[in-house]
Each structure stands twice: as C-alpha cells, then as structure tokens.
N, C-alpha and C positions, 0 to 999 in steps of 0.2 A: 424342382432346380432352383435356384437362386442366380439369377442372370448379374448379379452385382456382382460376381466373384469373377475373373478373367478366367483360372484353375477347372473352372465350372462347366465353359466353353463343351457344349457337346463335340465331339469329333467320332465320323463316320468308320473312316480309315486309318491306321496312319501315315503319315507322310501329306493329309489333307492341308491344304492352306486356309487356316483361319484368317477373315479380317476380321478388326477391331479397330472401333473407333471409339478413342480416346477421348473427345468430347460427349459422349453417349454418360459415358463413366463418369467422367468431370461435372458435368451438369445435374445429374444423380448427387454426388456429393456437395455439389455445391445448395441445390435445395433443400439434401437432409441438415450441412450446415446451417443453412441461415434461419430453418426451424429453430435448433438447436441452440443460434446463437446469443436470442437475446435474454432466455432465461438463462441458459446455464455462463453468459456472463454473469449477468447480473449477481446469481447467487456466487457467483466467483470470489466476484469484487467484494460480498457482503465477506463472506471468509475471508477474505486476505483482509479486509478493513477488522473484520474480527480477531483474527489471529495476531495484525501487527499491532495494533491495540494492547493483545493479550501479550505476547512476547517483549513489548518495549517496556513495560512494567518488570519484567524478570529481571532486564535489561540490570546487571548494577556495575560498579566499579573492578571488577575483577576480569570481566568477561567483555568492556569496554574497549575498541582500538581506535574508534577511527578521530576519537578526539584531540589525541594527540600535545601538542605543547600549550596550550591554552590552558590544558586543565589546570594548571597549578595557580592561576591567575584569577579565577572564579570558584563559587561554591559548584561543585559538580554536580552533586548531589539533586540538584535543585532541576538539572537537565537529564537526566538518566531516567526519565518517564515520558510518558506523552504528556504531551505539554493540549491547550484546549486555544482553541482558536476562534474568534468571530463569524464564521465564512460571512452567513447573510447579510450581518450589522454591515462589513466592509464592504461596500457599494459603489464606493468611488476613490479617486485618488486623494479627495480632502481628508478624508479619516484617517490618512497615512500620518495628519500632520497635526490630528489632536494628542494633545498632554497629558492626559490621562485616560487608563484605562476604562473601558466602556462598562456599565452597571452589567449586572449577571443576568437579566433579562433582554440582555443584546447578545448571549452564546448561544441562543436556542438554533438550532439547526434544522428546517423546512426537510433535512435531507433525511435526519433518523426521527425528526418529531421529538426530539428531547431537547431538553437545554444540559446547565453541565451545573453537577453536582456543586453544595455550600463546598465541601473540600475542594471538589476541582479548579472553582471560582477562586478561594484563599492561597490556592498553592499560583494560579495566573499573579495574586495581589503580592505573593510574595518572591514570584520571579520579578513582576515588575521593579521592586522595591529594592531587593538584593542585587541585582545585575547593576543598576542603574540605569534604569530607560527611562528617556527623557520623550520619547513618543508613540504614535503608537507602528510608526516607520521601524525603529527601533526591534518594538516586539514584533512584528510582522517580520522581519530579517534573522531574528534571534529562535522564533518560530519555524522557520523554515530550513536552517539552518542545523538546529537540533532534531527536526521528524527529520530530514534526509539522513542522517548521521545515526538515529536509531536505530532505520532502517536498512542501513547499512548493518552495524551490529546485526538485526536480527539474523540476515540475509547472510551474512558471513558465519553465524552460530549453525545455520542449517545447516550452509555448505560443511562444516566441520562435523555435523554428524553424520552428514551423510556418505563423506569418507572414510569416519571411520567406522562406521557400521554396515555399509552398503559397500565400499570399494567405489564410490560412484560420484563423479565431480559436477554439481547443477550446473556447474558455471558456463 
C-alpha cells in the first residue's frame, strides 16, 4: 500500500476517525520536488530557450501583433527574428557607451558554449546600420524590446492554438 495517497489510508471500520498529518505529506512532496527541481527546471529552461528561438524564427508580419504603430517607421522584417546579444561581453555599464558593434568573437556565450554564426553577426550589423543605432545602449534597448515582443507573439500564438484546438486558455 502506498502511504503517499490519502485515499489508501486503511480504515478498519466505517465511521472510524482517521488522523492525517498534512505536514508529512508536504514534507514528502517537497523532498520529491527538490530532487526533481534542478534537473527538471534546467531541462524546461533548455526546452523553452530552444522552442522560443525556433518559434520566434517563424514569426512573420502576418502573425505579429505586438509591434503596433512603430512598424511603419522601420524595416520590421529586421526585427521579426531572434536577435543576437553579446551577454558575456556586456560586463559593465561602460560598455553601453561604446559606439560600435563588438566584434563577432564578443558574441561567444559561455552558457551555450557557442558563438554566433557569420549570418547572425551579419544580421546584427545590418540591424545596427539600418536602425541608425549609435551606441551599445541603443542596441541593448532594441534587443530587449524586440526579444520581449517576439516572446509575446510566441505566447499569443500558443494561446490561439490552445484555444482553437483544445478550447483551453493557458493564460
């Protein structure tokens, strides 16, 4: 008999009072959660990161809803894909004052163990030029804004699919 389930508590006679200590159950639950938490969270993080990158690549002008009015003022197609950012390179506020895009080598990520492709770096250069960026602060702010808006579109698309196919609203 599994004592982890309240329904399986043995009752010798009908009407018997059964004492259940919720702390025992929660302690067991928390122990299991702690064992799974690190591996599960890292796996989930990896999955979301991979899926987010994949989904944001599929976002196009037909499905985009988050950019609103500024769309007409810029070459939006440049922003409708996951950008690249030199996370490890940006280790101090002074780097926000730099007036040039860092070299491709600066986009190496210790988290993924990879750098960016020549095509991705070329895209970053094109964004810098066509968006009229003059500092890493501007590039940083644009990257954050587009990253969040792409993620909004990914979640809204996911929500639409869940509503359409399963009649469930994950929001």
